[in-house]
KOLVEXNU-601629 format. One line per 10 residues: number of its first residue (from 0); their letters; for each residue x, y negated, z negated of N, C-alpha, C. Coordinates in nm, 4 decimals, always signed. Layout:
BEGIN
NUM	a	X/Y/Z/X/Y/Z/X/Y/Z  ...
This chain:
BEGIN
0	xxxxxxxxxx	+12.8296/-10.7306/-8.0454/+12.9129/-10.8386/-8.1581/+12.7598/-10.9151/-8.2122  +12.7452/-10.8914/-8.3569/+12.6546/-10.9660/-8.5090/+12.6826/-11.0999/-8.4392  +12.5380/-11.1303/-8.4545/+12.5120/-11.2671/-8.4068/+12.5379/-11.3213/-8.5991  +12.6056/-11.4476/-8.5938/+12.6061/-11.5177/-8.7348/+12.4938/-11.5853/-8.7405  +12.3882/-11.5637/-8.8940/+12.3292/-11.6213/-8.9332/+12.3595/-11.7711/-8.8697  +12.2584/-11.9308/-8.8962/+12.2436/-12.0508/-8.9048/+12.2721/-12.0600/-8.9949  +12.3591/-12.1860/-8.9640/+12.3604/-12.2696/-9.1534/+12.3451/-12.3958/-9.1106  +12.2128/-12.3622/-9.2165/+12.0841/-12.4853/-9.2204/+12.1706/-12.5566/-9.3727  +12.1025/-12.6851/-9.4118/+12.1468/-12.8016/-9.4633/+12.0976/-12.6851/-9.6160  +12.1506/-12.7655/-9.7346/+12.1507/-12.6647/-9.8124/+12.0746/-12.5450/-9.8405
10	xxxxxxxxxx	+12.1895/-12.4784/-9.7566/+12.1087/-12.3020/-9.7111/+12.1697/-12.2921/-9.8259  +12.2701/-12.2873/-9.9443/+12.2630/-12.2143/-10.0631/+12.1422/-12.2039/-10.1231  +12.0702/-12.3308/-10.1310/+11.9702/-12.4007/-10.2058/+11.8696/-12.3156/-10.1960  +11.7928/-12.3025/-10.0850/+11.7005/-12.2599/-9.9822/+11.7233/-12.1043/-10.0436  +11.8356/-12.0786/-10.0226/+11.8399/-11.9176/-9.9807/+11.7844/-11.8604/-10.1328  +11.8561/-11.9507/-10.2273/+11.8435/-11.8685/-10.3885/+11.6757/-11.8501/-10.3781  +11.6128/-12.0132/-10.3596/+11.4641/-11.9532/-10.3630/+11.3852/-11.9621/-10.2691  +11.4221/-11.8162/-10.1829/+11.3589/-11.7721/-10.1259/+11.3802/-11.6475/-10.1619  +11.4792/-11.6064/-10.2548/+11.5199/-11.5046/-10.3672/+11.4281/-11.4883/-10.4691  +11.4229/-11.6915/-10.4836/+11.2897/-11.6180/-10.6310/+11.1748/-11.6254/-10.5912
20	xxxxxxxxxx	+11.0699/-11.7040/-10.4719/+10.9898/-11.6786/-10.3718/+10.9965/-11.4809/-10.3612  +11.0710/-11.4025/-10.2789/+11.0765/-11.2611/-10.2919/+11.0013/-11.2392/-10.4141  +11.0606/-11.2733/-10.5295/+11.0717/-11.2017/-10.6774/+10.9468/-11.2421/-10.7354  +10.8659/-11.3120/-10.6947/+10.7496/-11.3813/-10.7662/+10.6364/-11.3095/-10.7204  +10.6850/-11.2982/-10.5758/+10.5921/-11.2414/-10.4704/+10.5625/-11.0968/-10.5224  +10.6831/-11.0532/-10.5119/+10.6720/-10.8554/-10.5560/+10.6195/-10.8149/-10.6991  +10.5906/-10.8922/-10.7721/+10.5189/-10.8955/-10.9223/+10.4111/-10.9446/-10.9152  +10.4119/-11.0696/-10.8786/+10.3214/-11.0877/-10.8781/+10.1710/-11.1041/-10.7602  +10.1605/-11.0478/-10.6640/+10.0956/-10.9745/-10.5506/+10.0375/-11.1654/-10.5513  +9.9061/-11.1153/-10.4593/+9.8718/-11.2156/-10.3809/+9.7244/-11.2789/-10.4293
30	xxxxxxxxxx	+9.6489/-11.3385/-10.3641/+9.5317/-11.4103/-10.4662/+9.4936/-11.5270/-10.5670  +9.6493/-11.5512/-10.6950/+9.6131/-11.7009/-10.7980/+9.6087/-11.7973/-10.7041  +9.5917/-11.8737/-10.8063/+9.5780/-11.9906/-10.7475/+9.7128/-12.0713/-10.7598  +9.7513/-12.1726/-10.6596/+9.8611/-12.2264/-10.6022/+9.9722/-12.2790/-10.7931  +9.8560/-12.3120/-10.8552/+9.9512/-12.3335/-10.9859/+9.9593/-12.2720/-11.0212  +10.0070/-12.0985/-11.0905/+9.9584/-12.0224/-11.1322/+10.1639/-11.9877/-11.0453  +10.1455/-11.9948/-10.9472/+10.2691/-11.9120/-10.8018/+10.4209/-12.0499/-10.8506  +10.3788/-12.1920/-10.8757/+10.4328/-12.2888/-10.8952/+10.5546/-12.2689/-11.0534  +10.4132/-12.1836/-11.1008/+10.4790/-12.1814/-11.2580/+10.5645/-12.0549/-11.2638  +10.5426/-11.9351/-11.1842/+10.6282/-11.8063/-11.1286/+10.8032/-11.8814/-11.0827
40	xxxxxxxxxx	+10.7413/-12.0010/-11.0115/+10.8803/-12.0088/-10.9074/+10.9296/-12.0562/-10.9873  +10.8878/-12.1348/-11.1282/+10.9603/-12.2888/-11.1566/+11.0579/-12.1252/-11.1842  +10.9925/-12.0435/-11.3425/+11.0617/-11.9294/-11.3830/+11.1860/-11.8857/-11.3067  +11.1345/-11.8414/-11.1766/+11.2047/-11.7485/-11.1461/+11.3595/-11.8628/-11.1424  +11.3284/-11.9103/-11.0590/+11.4624/-12.0471/-11.0247/+11.5546/-12.0526/-11.1329  +11.4938/-12.0964/-11.2352/+11.5489/-12.1058/-11.3853/+11.6961/-11.9795/-11.3745  +11.5628/-11.9143/-11.3281/+11.6794/-11.6989/-11.3936/+11.8105/-11.7579/-11.2613  +11.7527/-11.8154/-11.1769/+11.8403/-11.7874/-11.0570/+11.9796/-11.9268/-11.1278  +11.9829/-12.0151/-11.2060/+12.0119/-12.0769/-11.2495/+11.9891/-12.2441/-11.1671  +11.8873/-12.2940/-11.0974/+11.9039/-12.3891/-11.0139/+11.8143/-12.4492/-11.1407
50	xxxxxxxxxx	+11.8222/-12.6095/-11.1049/+11.7828/-12.7693/-11.1493/+11.6042/-12.7630/-11.0987  +11.5143/-12.8135/-11.1584/+11.3978/-12.7442/-11.0856/+11.3262/-12.8359/-11.1445  +11.2436/-12.9332/-11.0857/+11.1479/-12.9959/-11.2107/+11.0479/-12.9932/-11.0440  +10.8900/-12.9517/-11.2187/+10.7659/-12.9228/-11.1172/+10.6536/-13.0340/-11.0670  +10.5842/-13.0090/-11.0307/+10.4653/-13.1697/-10.9956/+10.5287/-13.3496/-10.9837  +10.6451/-13.3583/-10.8884/+10.6959/-13.4537/-10.8789/+10.6198/-13.5378/-10.8322  +10.5630/-13.6891/-10.8232/+10.5767/-13.7804/-10.7604/+10.6414/-13.8092/-10.6568  +10.6132/-13.8739/-10.5625/+10.7630/-13.9334/-10.4193/+10.6605/-13.9569/-10.3824  +10.7400/-14.1152/-10.3826/+10.6455/-14.2031/-10.2758/+10.7115/-14.1658/-10.1661  +10.6669/-14.2689/-10.0643/+10.6313/-14.1775/-9.8741/+10.7405/-14.3604/-9.8657
60	xxxxxxxxxx	+10.7991/-14.3369/-9.7005/+10.8722/-14.4845/-9.7423/+10.8364/-14.4396/-9.5153  +10.7716/-14.5648/-9.5379/+10.8036/-14.5330/-9.3783/+10.8150/-14.7453/-9.3731  +10.9530/-14.6772/-9.2831/+10.9699/-14.8335/-9.1770/+11.0538/-14.8776/-9.3492  +11.0226/-14.8587/-9.4140/+11.1248/-14.9231/-9.5501/+10.9991/-14.9854/-9.6467  +10.9465/-14.9090/-9.6575/+10.8303/-15.0004/-9.6751/+10.7356/-14.8914/-9.7651  +10.7338/-14.8273/-9.9152/+10.6127/-14.7738/-9.9666/+10.4431/-14.7590/-9.9561  +10.4220/-14.6451/-9.8164/+10.3178/-14.6495/-9.8015/+10.2531/-14.4923/-9.8784  +10.2720/-14.4508/-10.0072/+10.1628/-14.4016/-10.0301/+10.2585/-14.2940/-10.1303  +10.2319/-14.1167/-10.2202/+10.3035/-14.1343/-10.2258/+10.2860/-13.9691/-10.2602  +10.2781/-13.8466/-10.3204/+10.2694/-13.7137/-10.3182/+10.3432/-13.6456/-10.4292
70	xxxxxxxxxx	+10.2559/-13.5257/-10.4417/+10.2808/-13.4581/-10.5574/+10.4493/-13.3326/-10.4663  +10.4710/-13.3725/-10.4827/+10.5769/-13.1826/-10.4963/+10.5441/-13.0916/-10.5944  +10.5221/-13.0128/-10.5546/+10.5070/-12.8762/-10.6521/+10.6732/-12.7876/-10.7376  +10.7279/-12.8118/-10.6464/+10.8636/-12.8012/-10.6891/+11.0043/-12.9425/-10.6127  +11.1035/-12.9410/-10.6665/+11.1564/-13.0165/-10.6377/+11.2963/-12.9703/-10.7120  +11.3916/-12.9113/-10.6254/+11.5398/-12.8093/-10.6442/+11.6457/-12.8999/-10.5720  +11.6920/-12.8699/-10.7647/+11.8601/-12.9443/-10.6544/+11.8425/-13.0875/-10.6495  +11.7034/-13.1511/-10.6640/+11.6617/-13.2911/-10.5972/+11.7181/-13.3488/-10.5171  +11.7330/-13.2259/-10.4305/+11.7055/-13.1609/-10.2549/+11.6730/-13.1173/-10.2146  +11.5988/-12.9786/-10.2249/+11.4552/-12.9307/-10.1333/+11.3033/-12.9366/-10.2229
80	xxxxxxxxxx	+11.2972/-12.9921/-10.1755/+11.1240/-12.9394/-10.1664/+11.0498/-12.8659/-10.1556  +10.9353/-12.8029/-10.2447/+10.9339/-12.6786/-10.2013/+10.7233/-12.6913/-10.2449  +10.6696/-12.6896/-10.1314/+10.5333/-12.6898/-10.0992/+10.4380/-12.5780/-10.1407  +10.3823/-12.4977/-10.2103/+10.3198/-12.3476/-10.2380/+10.1654/-12.3761/-10.2285  +10.1222/-12.2636/-10.1128/+10.0021/-12.2379/-10.0710/+9.9336/-12.1429/-10.1021  +9.8829/-12.0923/-10.1310/+9.7741/-11.9619/-10.1522/+9.6577/-11.9136/-10.0944  +9.6640/-11.9545/-10.0183/+9.5747/-11.8827/-9.8307/+9.6293/-11.7964/-9.8396  +9.4768/-11.6861/-9.7674/+9.5581/-11.6014/-9.7179/+9.6440/-11.6054/-9.5893  +9.5876/-11.7156/-9.4607/+9.6676/-11.7351/-9.4348/+9.6629/-11.9211/-9.3817  +9.7466/-11.9951/-9.3075/+9.7901/-12.0827/-9.3055/+9.6554/-12.1203/-9.1766
90	xxxxxxxxxx	+9.6371/-12.2006/-9.1599/+9.4941/-12.2585/-9.0573/+9.6391/-12.4352/-9.0066  +9.5659/-12.4311/-8.9517/+9.5894/-12.5890/-8.8316/+9.6586/-12.6366/-8.9270  +9.5527/-12.7632/-8.9404/+9.6200/-12.8523/-9.0332/+9.7389/-12.8304/-9.2102  +9.7076/-12.7473/-9.2720/+9.7984/-12.6353/-9.3258/+9.9486/-12.6491/-9.2440  +9.9030/-12.6101/-9.1411/+10.0217/-12.5006/-9.0773/+10.1328/-12.6310/-9.0086  +10.0975/-12.7765/-9.0096/+10.1518/-12.9195/-8.9773/+10.1680/-12.9331/-9.1279  +10.1530/-12.9589/-9.2091/+10.2180/-13.0252/-9.3667/+10.3327/-12.9350/-9.3356  +10.2966/-12.8610/-9.3706/+10.4092/-12.7646/-9.3854/+10.4734/-12.7676/-9.3074  +10.5445/-12.7430/-9.1935/+10.5959/-12.8329/-9.0807/+10.6999/-12.9296/-9.0909  +10.5771/-13.0644/-9.1170/+10.6036/-13.2420/-9.1594/+10.7024/-13.2171/-9.3191
100	x	+10.6344/-13.1418/-9.4318/+10.6648/-13.1866/-9.5446/+10.8162/-13.1773/-9.5934
């Protein structure tokens, strides 16, 4: 019996975002600064007919209080945040940011 893929929150958006990532990765390869990949992914997601904002400042809220701000590389359909890393591998610190973002 074939196992069904799990359903994730906003899976239609994330599936298209991953599709856009692979388009950028396959065409551009590795070695560029994160901003280049943000710009490429922005264009790829627009081609997939997604609403995308780039470099949006977002308020960080803790216990109903603003505690700071962060800049999201991309915000897709006002629901999915995309953080772009261009290191060869994630160190522990970046890995933790990836998990909690």
